[in-house]
N, CA, C and O atoms as a printed pandas DataFrame, in Angstrom:
     atom_number atom_name residue_name chain_id  residue_number  x_coord  y_coord  z_coord
0              1         N          MET        A               1   90.364  137.018   38.371
1              2        CA          MET        A               1   91.438  137.904   38.694
2              3         C          MET        A               1   91.316  138.484   40.098
3              4         O          MET        A               1   92.303  138.942   40.675
4              5         N          SER        A               2   90.167  138.466   40.615
5              6        CA          SER        A               2   89.976  139.064   41.923
6              7         C          SER        A               2   90.652  138.233   43.021
7              8         O          SER        A               2   91.089  138.798   44.024
8              9         N          THR        A               3   90.748  136.919   42.859
9             10        CA          THR        A               3   91.432  136.104   43.868
10            11         C          THR        A               3   92.927  136.369   43.843
11            12         O          THR        A               3   93.581  136.356   44.886
12            13         N          ILE        A               4   93.471  136.609   42.659
13            14        CA          ILE        A               4   94.894  136.911   42.578
14            15         C          ILE        A               4   95.155  138.273   43.206
15            16         O          ILE        A               4   96.157  138.444   43.900
16            17         N          THR        A               5   94.298  139.223   42.985
17            18        CA          THR        A               5   94.451  140.551   43.556
18            19         C          THR        A               5   94.358  140.490   45.078
19            20         O          THR        A               5   95.123  141.167   45.765
20            21         N          ALA        A               6   93.449  139.706   45.609
21            22        CA          ALA        A               6   93.292  139.581   47.062
22            23         C          ALA        A               6   94.522  138.920   47.668
23            24         O          ALA        A               6   94.937  139.283   48.769
24            25         N          THR        A               7   95.112  137.956   46.968
25            26        CA          THR        A               7   96.313  137.292   47.461
26            27         C          THR        A               7   97.487  138.260   47.473
27            28         O          THR        A               7   98.272  138.270   48.422
28            29         N          ILE        A               8   97.612  139.058   46.447
29            30        CA          ILE        A               8   98.711  140.030   46.384
30            31         C          ILE        A               8   98.555  141.077   47.479
31            32         O          ILE        A               8   99.543  141.460   48.105
32            33         N          ILE        A               9   97.341  141.546   47.722
33            34        CA          ILE        A               9   97.119  142.557   48.758
34            35         C          ILE        A               9   97.418  141.963   50.139
35            36         O          ILE        A               9   98.012  142.635   50.983
36            37         N          ALA        A              10   97.017  140.724   50.372
37            38        CA          ALA        A              10   97.263  140.086   51.661
38            39         C          ALA        A              10   98.756  139.856   51.870
39            40         O          ALA        A              10   99.248  139.944   52.995
40            41         N          ALA        A              11   99.470  139.565   50.798
41            42        CA          ALA        A              11  100.900  139.327   50.920
42            43         C          ALA        A              11  101.670  140.625   51.135
43            44         O          ALA        A              11  102.712  140.612   51.790
44            45         N          THR        A              12  101.198  141.716   50.615
45            46        CA          THR        A              12  101.926  142.968   50.760
46            47         C          THR        A              12  101.645  143.662   52.085
47            48         O          THR        A              12  102.473  144.450   52.541
48            49         N          ASN        A              13  100.487  143.393   52.728
49            50        CA          ASN        A              13  100.192  144.006   54.023
50            51         C          ASN        A              13  100.838  143.161   55.124
51            52         O          ASN        A              13  100.538  141.974   55.251
52            53         N          PRO        A              14  101.704  143.755   55.902
53            54        CA          PRO        A              14  102.344  142.984   56.971
54            55         C          PRO        A              14  101.345  142.709   58.100
55            56         O          PRO        A              14  100.413  143.477   58.340
56            57         N          SER        A              15  101.572  141.604   58.769
57            58        CA          SER        A              15  100.699  141.275   59.906
58            59         C          SER        A              15  101.029  142.214   61.052
59            60         O          SER        A              15  102.135  142.753   61.104
60            61         N          PRO        A              16  100.105  142.421   61.963
61            62        CA          PRO        A              16  100.390  143.351   63.060
62            63         C          PRO        A              16  101.529  142.836   63.935
63            64         O          PRO        A              16  101.653  141.636   64.176
64            65         N          SER        A              17  102.345  143.755   64.396
65            66        CA          SER        A              17  103.488  143.359   65.222
66            67         C          SER        A              17  102.984  142.954   66.613
67            68         O          SER        A              17  102.002  143.509   67.107
68            69         N          PRO        A              18  103.662  141.984   67.241
69            70        CA          PRO        A              18  103.214  141.550   68.564
70            71         C          PRO        A              18  103.401  142.669   69.581
71            72         O          PRO        A              18  104.402  143.385   69.568
72            73         N          THR        A              19  102.431  142.799   70.446
73            74        CA          THR        A              19  102.514  143.830   71.476
74            75         C          THR        A              19  102.773  143.164   72.820
75            76         O          THR        A              19  102.452  141.992   73.016
76            77         N          THR        A              20  103.344  143.907   73.725
77            78        CA          THR        A              20  103.631  143.386   75.055
78            79         C          THR        A              20  102.403  143.581   75.938
79            80         O          THR        A              20  101.833  144.670   76.001
80            81         N          VAL        A              21  102.007  142.509   76.617
81            82        CA          VAL        A              21  100.850  142.560   77.498
82            83         C          VAL        A              21  101.350  142.851   78.904
83            84         O          VAL        A              21  102.286  142.194   79.361
84            85         N          PRO        A              22  100.766  143.804   79.600
85            86        CA          PRO        A              22  101.206  144.097   80.972
86            87         C          PRO        A              22  100.972  142.896   81.898
87            88         O          PRO        A              22  100.028  142.128   81.707
88            89         N          ASP        A              23  101.841  142.747   82.897
89            90        CA          ASP        A              23  101.750  141.616   83.824
90            91         C          ASP        A              23  100.443  141.614   84.613
91            92         O          ASP        A              23   99.972  140.556   85.031
92            93         N          VAL        A              24   99.869  142.769   84.814
93            94        CA          VAL        A              24   98.619  142.854   85.583
94            95         C          VAL        A              24   97.495  142.117   84.873
95            96         O          VAL        A              24   96.621  141.535   85.515
96            97         N          ASP        A              25   97.523  142.143   83.555
97            98        CA          ASP        A              25   96.477  141.476   82.783
98            99         C          ASP        A              25   96.674  139.966   82.714
99           100         O          ASP        A              25   95.742  139.248   82.353
100          101         N          VAL        A              26   97.857  139.465   83.050
101          102        CA          VAL        A              26   98.163  138.046   82.917
102          103         C          VAL        A              26   97.979  137.284   84.229
103          104         O          VAL        A              26   97.689  136.089   84.195
104          105         N          THR        A              27   98.135  137.928   85.372
105          106        CA          THR        A              27   98.055  137.250   86.659
106          107         C          THR        A              27   96.632  136.810   86.955
107          108         O          THR        A              27   95.677  137.442   86.503
108          109         N          PRO        A              28   96.484  135.720   87.720
109          110        CA          PRO        A              28   95.137  135.229   88.010
110          111         C          PRO        A              28   94.365  136.122   88.975
111          112         O          PRO        A              28   93.134  136.108   88.972
112          113         N          GLY        A              29   95.059  136.891   89.790
113          114        CA          GLY        A              29   94.392  137.820   90.686
114          115         C          GLY        A              29   93.687  137.132   91.841
115          116         O          GLY        A              29   93.987  135.989   92.185
116          117         N          VAL        A              30   92.761  137.840   92.419
117          118        CA          VAL        A              30   92.038  137.347   93.594
118          119         C          VAL        A              30   91.167  136.148   93.231
119          120         O          VAL        A              30   91.080  135.195   94.005
120          121         N          ALA        A              31   90.530  136.180   92.085
121          122        CA          ALA        A              31   89.657  135.076   91.676
122          123         C          ALA        A              31   90.451  133.773   91.531
123          124         O          ALA        A              31   89.973  132.709   91.925
124          125         N          GLY        A              32   91.652  133.853   90.971
125          126        CA          GLY        A              32   92.494  132.664   90.831
126          127         C          GLY        A              32   92.944  132.131   92.172
127          128         O          GLY        A              32   92.971  130.919   92.387
128          129         N          PHE        A              33   93.305  133.043   93.090
129          130        CA          PHE        A              33   93.710  132.628   94.431
130          131         C          PHE        A              33   92.565  131.917   95.145
131          132         O          PHE        A              33   92.771  130.875   95.767
132          133         N          ILE        A              34   91.376  132.471   95.059
133          134        CA          ILE        A              34   90.212  131.857   95.714
134          135         C          ILE        A              34   89.918  130.491   95.112
135          136         O          ILE        A              34   89.604  129.549   95.839
136          137         N          ALA        A              35   90.017  130.376   93.791
137          138        CA          ALA        A              35   89.754  129.090   93.144
138          139         C          ALA        A              35   90.746  128.030   93.602
139          140         O          ALA        A              35   90.346  126.904   93.898
140          141         N          ILE        A              36   92.029  128.364   93.666
141          142        CA          ILE        A              36   93.053  127.409   94.113
142          143         C          ILE        A              36   92.854  127.069   95.586
143          144         O          ILE        A              36   93.027  125.914   95.974
144          145         N          ALA        A              37   92.496  128.042   96.409
145          146        CA          ALA        A              37   92.252  127.793   97.834
146          147         C          ALA        A              37   91.083  126.837   98.021
147          148         O          ALA        A              37   91.144  125.942   98.864
148          149         N          VAL        A              38   90.022  127.017   97.247
149          150        CA          VAL        A              38   88.865  126.116   97.332
150          151         C          VAL        A              38   89.264  124.702   96.912
151          152         O          VAL        A              38   88.868  123.733   97.559
152          153         N          VAL        A              39   90.032  124.573   95.852
153          154        CA          VAL        A              39   90.491  123.247   95.412
154          155         C          VAL        A              39   91.346  122.591   96.489
155          156         O          VAL        A              39   91.214  121.391   96.730
156          157         N          ALA        A              40   92.221  123.354   97.141
157          158        CA          ALA        A              40   93.077  122.801   98.195
158          159         C          ALA        A              40   92.254  122.334   99.388
159          160         O          ALA        A              40   92.505  121.254   99.923
160          161         N          VAL        A              41   91.281  123.125   99.811
161          162        CA          VAL        A              41   90.447  122.742  100.959
162          163         C          VAL        A              41   89.621  121.501  100.632
163          164         O          VAL        A              41   89.514  120.597  101.461
164          165         N          VAL        A              42   89.046  121.447   99.457
165          166        CA          VAL        A              42   88.256  120.278   99.061
166          167         C          VAL        A              42   89.146  119.035   99.002
167          168         O          VAL        A              42   88.719  117.956   99.414
168          169         N          THR        A              43   90.361  119.165   98.503
169          170        CA          THR        A              43   91.288  118.032   98.444
170          171         C          THR        A              43   91.624  117.532   99.838
171          172         O          THR        A              43   91.645  116.324  100.073
172          173         N          ILE        A              44   91.887  118.439  100.762
173          174        CA          ILE        A              44   92.203  118.035  102.136
174          175         C          ILE        A              44   91.014  117.313  102.768
175          176         O          ILE        A              44   91.190  116.290  103.430
176          177         N          LEU        A              45   89.813  117.838  102.567
177          178        CA          LEU        A              45   88.627  117.191  103.122
178          179         C          LEU        A              45   88.411  115.802  102.518
179          180         O          LEU        A              45   88.022  114.874  103.227
180          181         N          LEU        A              46   88.658  115.654  101.236
181          182        CA          LEU        A              46   88.519  114.341  100.607
182          183         C          LEU        A              46   89.535  113.336  101.141
183          184         O          LEU        A              46   89.203  112.168  101.341
184          185         N          VAL        A              47   90.764  113.776  101.371
185          186        CA          VAL        A              47   91.796  112.879  101.908
186          187         C          VAL        A              47   91.424  112.436  103.321
187          188         O          VAL        A              47   91.577  111.263  103.659
188          189         N          VAL        A              48   90.938  113.360  104.146
189          190        CA          VAL        A              48   90.530  113.002  105.507
190          191         C          VAL        A              48   89.375  112.006  105.472
191          192         O          VAL        A              48   89.380  111.022  106.211
192          193         N          ASP        A              49   88.395  112.256  104.623
193          194        CA          ASP        A              49   87.254  111.348  104.514
194          195         C          ASP        A              49   87.689  109.975  104.014
195          196         O          ASP        A              49   87.217  108.956  104.519
196          197         N          MET        A              50   88.576  109.935  103.033
197          198        CA          MET        A              50   89.057  108.660  102.504
198          199         C          MET        A              50   89.801  107.878  103.576
199          200         O          MET        A              50   89.642  106.662  103.684
200          201         N          THR        A              51   90.620  108.578  104.374
201          202        CA          THR        A              51   91.357  107.909  105.448
202          203         C          THR        A              51   90.400  107.304  106.463
203          204         O          THR        A              51   90.601  106.172  106.904
204          205         N          ARG        A              52   89.362  108.044  106.840
205          206        CA          ARG        A              52   88.364  107.517  107.782
206          207         C          ARG        A              52   87.678  106.284  107.222
207          208         O          ARG        A              52   87.495  105.298  107.937
208          209         N          ARG        A              53   87.300  106.326  105.961
209          210        CA          ARG        A              53   86.596  105.187  105.364
210          211         C          ARG        A              53   87.495  103.955  105.266
211          212         O          ARG        A              53   87.041  102.837  105.510
212          213         N          ILE        A              54   88.755  104.150  104.914
213          214        CA          ILE        A              54   89.682  103.014  104.831
214          215         C          ILE        A              54   89.892  102.411  106.209
215          216         O          ILE        A              54   89.884  101.189  106.354
216          217         N          ARG        A              55   90.081  103.252  107.229
217          218        CA          ARG        A              55   90.266  102.766  108.593
218          219         C          ARG        A              55   89.029  102.002  109.056
219          220         O          ARG        A              55   89.154  100.935  109.656
220          221         N          ARG        A              56   87.836  102.534  108.787
221          222        CA          ARG        A              56   86.596  101.870  109.180
222          223         C          ARG        A              56   86.462  100.515  108.488
223          224         O          ARG        A              56   86.024   99.544  109.105
224          225         N          THR        A              57   86.834  100.447  107.221
225          226        CA          THR        A              57   86.762   99.183  106.492
226          227         C          THR        A              57   87.730   98.163  107.082
227          228         O          THR        A              57   87.391   96.987  107.208
228          229         N          ARG        A              58   88.932   98.608  107.442
229          230        CA          ARG        A              58   89.922   97.712  108.034
230          231         C          ARG        A              58   89.422   97.174  109.378
231          232         O          ARG        A              58   89.562   95.985  109.661
232          233         N          TYR        A              59   88.834   98.054  110.210
233          234        CA          TYR        A              59   88.313   97.610  111.504
234          235         C          TYR        A              59   87.168   96.620  111.329
235          236         O          TYR        A              59   87.079   95.640  112.069
236          237         N          ARG        A              60   86.297   96.864  110.363
237          238        CA          ARG        A              60   85.189   95.928  110.119
238          239         C          ARG        A              60   85.715   94.565  109.693
239          240         O          ARG        A              60   85.173   93.536  110.096
240          241         N          ALA        A              61   86.771   94.551  108.878
241          242        CA          ALA        A              61   87.353   93.273  108.457
242          243         C          ALA        A              61   87.961   92.537  109.648
243          244         O          ALA        A              61   87.836   91.317  109.752
244          245         N          GLU        A              62   88.616   93.269  110.543
245          246        CA          GLU        A              62   89.192   92.634  111.728
246          247         C          GLU        A              62   88.101   92.061  112.622
247          248         O          GLU        A              62   88.241   90.949  113.130
248          249         N          ILE        A              63   87.028   92.795  112.820
249          250        CA          ILE        A              63   85.923   92.308  113.652
250          251         C          ILE        A              63   85.278   91.095  113.000
251          252         O          ILE        A              63   84.932   90.135  113.687
252          253         N          ARG        A              64   85.111   91.127  111.681
253          254        CA          ARG        A              64   84.519   89.988  110.973
254          255         C          ARG        A              64   85.386   88.740  111.160
255          256         O          ARG        A              64   84.865   87.646  111.378
256          257         N          GLU        A              65   86.723   88.909  111.074
257          258        CA          GLU        A              65   87.624   87.769  111.279
258          259         C          GLU        A              65   87.487   87.221  112.695
259          260         O          GLU        A              65   87.457   86.006  112.890
260          261         N          ARG        A              66   87.401   88.118  113.692
261          262        CA          ARG        A              66   87.255   87.664  115.081
262          263         C          ARG        A              66   85.941   86.920  115.277
263          264         O          ARG        A              66   85.893   85.902  115.969
264          265         N          LEU        A              67   84.874   87.432  114.665
265          266        CA          LEU        A              67   83.590   86.749  114.796
266          267         C          LEU        A              67   83.617   85.382  114.120
267          268         O          LEU        A              67   83.051   84.422  114.641
268          269         N          GLU        A              68   84.265   85.290  112.974
269          270        CA          GLU        A              68   84.367   84.001  112.295
270          271         C          GLU        A              68   85.195   83.022  113.110
271          272         O          GLU        A              68   84.875   81.835  113.158
272          273         N          GLN        A              69   86.258   83.503  113.754
273          274        CA          GLN        A              69   87.049   82.631  114.612
274          275         C          GLN        A              69   86.242   82.212  115.829
275          276         O          GLN        A              69   86.371   81.082  116.300
276          277         N          GLY        A              70   85.417   83.107  116.341
277          278        CA          GLY        A              70   84.569   82.791  117.487
278          279         C          GLY        A              70   83.552   81.724  117.135
279          280         O          GLY        A              70   83.239   80.875  117.970
280          281         N          ASP        A              71   83.030   81.747  115.920
281          282        CA          ASP        A              71   82.088   80.718  115.481
282          283         C          ASP        A              71   82.766   79.363  115.383
283          284         O          ASP        A              71   82.143   78.330  115.624
284          285         N          ALA        A              72   84.046   79.371  115.027
285          286        CA          ALA        A              72   84.776   78.112  114.900
286          287         C          ALA        A              72   85.261   77.606  116.251
287          288         O          ALA        A              72   85.722   76.469  116.347
288          289         N          GLY        A              73   85.167   78.432  117.310
289          290        CA          GLY        A              73   85.567   78.012  118.640
290          291         C          GLY        A              73   87.038   78.243  118.929
291          292         O          GLY        A              73   87.540   77.746  119.937
292          293         N          THR        A              74   87.737   78.969  118.096
293          294        CA          THR        A              74   89.168   79.190  118.326
294          295         C          THR        A              74   89.446   80.479  119.067
295          296         O          THR        A              74   90.536   80.644  119.616
296          297         N          ALA        A              75   88.493   81.401  119.100
297          298        CA          ALA        A              75   88.729   82.684  119.769
298          299         C          ALA        A              75   88.325   82.578  121.232
299          300         O          ALA        A              75   87.333   81.928  121.564
300          301         N          THR        A              76   89.087   83.212  122.095
301          302        CA          THR        A              76   88.763   83.259  123.515
302          303         C          THR        A              76   88.846   84.694  123.987
303          304         O          THR        A              76   89.447   85.546  123.333
304          305         N          ASP        A              77   88.237   84.950  125.127
305          306        CA          ASP        A              77   88.318   86.285  125.704
306          307         C          ASP        A              77   89.609   86.479  126.475
307          308         O          ASP        A              77   89.976   87.614  126.779
308          309         N          GLU        A              78   90.295   85.418  126.794
309          310        CA          GLU        A              78   91.549   85.480  127.545
310          311         C          GLU        A              78   92.655   85.989  126.638
311          312         O          GLU        A              78   92.706   85.623  125.463
312          313         N          PRO        A              79   93.545   86.828  127.161
313          314        CA          PRO        A              79   94.705   87.217  126.342
314          315         C          PRO        A              79   95.651   86.039  126.188
315          316         O          PRO        A              79   95.715   85.143  127.030
316          317         N          GLU        A              80   96.373   86.072  125.096
317          318        CA          GLU        A              80   97.309   84.979  124.828
318          319         C          GLU        A              80   98.430   84.993  125.870
319          320         O          GLU        A              80   99.026   86.040  126.125
320          321         N          ARG        A              81   98.715   83.847  126.465
321          322        CA          ARG        A              81   99.753   83.758  127.496
322          323         C          ARG        A              81  100.977   83.084  126.883
323          324         O          ARG        A              81  100.887   82.025  126.262
324          325         N          ARG        A              82  102.119   83.734  127.078
325          326        CA          ARG        A              82  103.363   83.183  126.562
326          327         C          ARG        A              82  104.327   82.991  127.720
327          328         O          ARG        A              82  104.339   83.771  128.672
328          329         N          THR        A              83  105.121   81.961  127.627
329          330        CA          THR        A              83  106.117   81.716  128.654
330          331         C          THR        A              83  107.453   82.212  128.142
331          332         O          THR        A              83  107.897   81.829  127.059
332          333         N          ALA        A              84  108.096   83.074  128.933
333          334        CA          ALA        A              84  109.392   83.613  128.547
334          335         C          ALA        A              84  110.474   82.566  128.809
335          336         O          ALA        A              84  110.222   81.529  129.422
336          337         N          GLU        A              85  111.665   82.859  128.338
337          338        CA          GLU        A              85  112.771   81.916  128.499
338          339         C          GLU        A              85  113.119   81.665  129.961
339          340         O          GLU        A              85  113.588   80.580  130.304
340          341         N          ASP        A              86  112.897   82.654  130.826
341          342        CA          ASP        A              86  113.247   82.468  132.231
342          343         C          ASP        A              86  112.092   81.881  133.046
343          344         O          ASP        A              86  112.191   81.807  134.271
344          345         N          GLY        A              87  111.008   81.466  132.403
345          346        CA          GLY        A              87  109.933   80.787  133.090
346          347         C          GLY        A              87  108.776   81.676  133.489
347          348         O          GLY        A              87  107.770   81.172  133.988
348          349         N          ARG        A              88  108.880   82.992  133.287
349          350        CA          ARG        A              88  107.786   83.884  133.644
350          351         C          ARG        A              88  106.693   83.802  132.589
351          352         O          ARG        A              88  106.962   83.534  131.418
352          353         N          THR        A              89  105.475   84.032  133.014
353          354        CA          THR        A              89  104.345   84.010  132.097
354          355         C          THR        A              89  103.987   85.435  131.723
355          356         O          THR        A              89  103.804   86.287  132.592
356          357         N          ASP        A              90  103.888   85.690  130.428
357          358        CA          ASP        A              90  103.516   87.006  129.924
358          359         C          ASP        A              90  102.029   86.963  129.600
359          360         O          ASP        A              90  101.574   86.064  128.894
360          361         N          VAL        A              91  101.269   87.929  130.112
361          362        CA          VAL        A              91   99.830   87.936  129.899
362          363         C          VAL        A              91   99.429   88.628  128.601
363          364         O          VAL        A              91   98.245   88.648  128.265
364          365         N          GLY        A              92  100.359   89.181  127.880
365          366        CA          GLY        A              92  100.051   89.728  126.576
366          367         C          GLY        A              92   99.755   91.209  126.543
367          368         O          GLY        A              92   99.537   91.754  125.461
368          369         N          ASP        A              93   99.737   91.891  127.684
369          370        CA          ASP        A              93   99.554   93.327  127.645
370          371         C          ASP        A              93  100.750   94.008  128.298
371          372         O          ASP        A              93  101.532   93.380  129.012
372          373         N          ASP        A              94  100.874   95.296  128.038
373          374        CA          ASP        A              94  102.050   96.021  128.521
374          375         C          ASP        A              94  101.783   96.825  129.786
375          376         O          ASP        A              94  102.613   97.645  130.178
376          377         N          THR        A              95  100.657   96.610  130.423
377          378        CA          THR        A              95  100.355   97.378  131.623
378          379         C          THR        A              95  101.120   96.796  132.810
379          380         O          THR        A              95  101.307   95.584  132.914
380          381         N          GLU        A              96  101.546   97.662  133.677
381          382        CA          GLU        A              96  102.270   97.196  134.861
382          383         C          GLU        A              96  101.269   96.761  135.934
383          384         O          GLU        A              96  100.251   97.418  136.152
384          385         N          ARG        A              97  101.562   95.698  136.565
385          386        CA          ARG        A              97  100.680   95.194  137.614
386          387         C          ARG        A              97  101.327   95.479  138.954
387          388         O          ARG        A              97  102.528   95.274  139.126
388          389         N          GLY        A              98  100.533   95.952  139.903
389          390        CA          GLY        A              98  101.068   96.403  141.168
390          391         C          GLY        A              98  100.968   95.462  142.285
391          392         O          GLY        A              98  101.400   95.773  143.394
């Protein structure tokens, strides 16, 4: 009978009414701002580092290709020369010659 009595007492007592929490207690405050700022700075540093590593890897691949072409005898130190439609020879760079 005691379980029935406990059930009846629990059913007759209303649960506590919800209370309003002040906004000051809900905001992250200074600690939350600092945490987000640290995450933002670390993210920026990681992106910069990743960009440097990708660029370095790309340059190494280009140098490796040039060295492999040099071993095959196809690479030269001379810039590629192209003949334009009007008969002029282009030396391959954009610098003006005086």
